[in-house]
N, C-alpha and C positions, 0 to 999 in steps of 0.2 A: 307863060310863053315867052317873054322876055328873057327870063331867067334861063329857060332851056337854051335859047339862042345864045346867050352870053356865055353859058358853060360849054357849049359846043365850040365856040370861037376860041375859048381859053385853052380847051383840050387840044384843038388843032394847032394853036400857037406853041403849046408845049411840046407836042409831037414834032414839029418842025424844028424847034430849037434843040431838041434832044438827038434828032437824027443829024444835024448839022455840027454839033459840038463834039469834039473828041471825048470818048468816054475812058474812065480810068482802066476799065477792063481791056481797052485796047492795047495797053502797054503797061500791064501790072509790075509792081515790084515783086521780084521772085529771088529765091536763093536756088541755085544750082548746085547739086552735090553729085560727084561722079565717084563711083566705087569700083574696084577691081572685082570682077565677077570670077576670074581664075582662082582666086584665093580660096573658094569654096570647093574646088575640084582637086583630085589627086594630082600630085604628090602632097599639096599643102593642105587640103581639106579643112580649112578653118570652120568652125561652128557658126551658124547664122547670127548668134548672139554677138559673137567676137566682131564679125563684120559691120553689123549695125552699129556697135560701139565705135568703130573707125569712123563711119559716117558722122556719128554725132561729134565725135572729137573735132573733125574738120569743120563741121557746121558752127559749133560753138567758138571755135578759134577764128574763123573768118568774120563772124560777127563782132568778136572782140577787137579784132585788128581794124575793122571799119566802124567802131562804135561812134566816131565822130561825123561820119558821113551823113548827110541829110536823108538819103535813102535808107540807111540803116535805122535812123532815129524814127523814120516814118513806119517802117516795117515792124519795130519793136515797141511802137507808141501804144498807148492805151486804147486808141480807137481800132487798132489792127491786131492786137495781140491774139485774138481769137480767130483771125482770118489769115494768118500766114500762108504764103504759097511757097511750096518747095518742088522742085523737079529733080527727081533721083534717077541718074543715068548709069549705065554700066560700061566700065571699060574692059575689054578682053584681055589685057595685060599691062604690066608696068610701063612698058615703053610708050604705049598710047596715052597713058595717064600722064606721064612725065611730059609728053609732047603738048598735051592740052595745057598743063601748067605753064609751059615755056610760052605757049601763044598767048595765054591770059596775061603774063608777065610783059611780053613785048606790047600788048595793047594797053598796058597800065591798068589792068582791071584787078582791083583788090581781091585776093583769094588766099586760101591756105592749103598747101599740099601737106597731107598728114602723112608722117613717116613713123611707123611703129618701132619703138627702141625697146631693148638695145639691138634688135635684129637689122635695124636700118632698112626696112621693107616699106616703100611707098604703097599706101593702101587706099587713099581716098583724097579728093580735093573737094572744096567748097568755095564758091564765090561769096562775096559780100552781097547782101540784098541789093539788087540793082533792077532798074526797068528792063524787062524781058528782052526787048528789041536790041538792047545795047551789049548783050551778053550771048544770046542764043546762037549767033552766027559762028562763034568760036567752039561751040559744043555740039554743032548739028550732026557730026560723024557718029555720035553716040546714040544708042537706043535706050529706052526707058529700061532701067535695071530689072533683071529677072533672076530671082534666086535660083531657078531651075537651069540656068544656062550651063 
């Protein structure tokens, strides 16, 4: 009986401590990627694989740019390598993608605007891995990417 009572007290204390302490899931480290959805529609009609490659280029480049940042080290660390979080958003056109890149630059948020060469077409941007709450306000106007747009 004493053991049961002690375990109940310990469980209650643990529940109180976990509800009071901030959880890592409340502000996880994420990487945002914004891809131009208009590239898949006429007159451009890029194949899905080409668009996915643009997102991958931007993602890897942003991580490389911010490789010395603590949040990037955590994101790519051995403990998190299998639980990376990405949010892939769609931009309706180049103008809004460029505006987002400028807003991130103004806020000094590390990111990479990927521009396909030699055509010089801005296709995607990716932020460095950062805490969600510090980045999401700059990208709120975009919705989740939809290949069918």
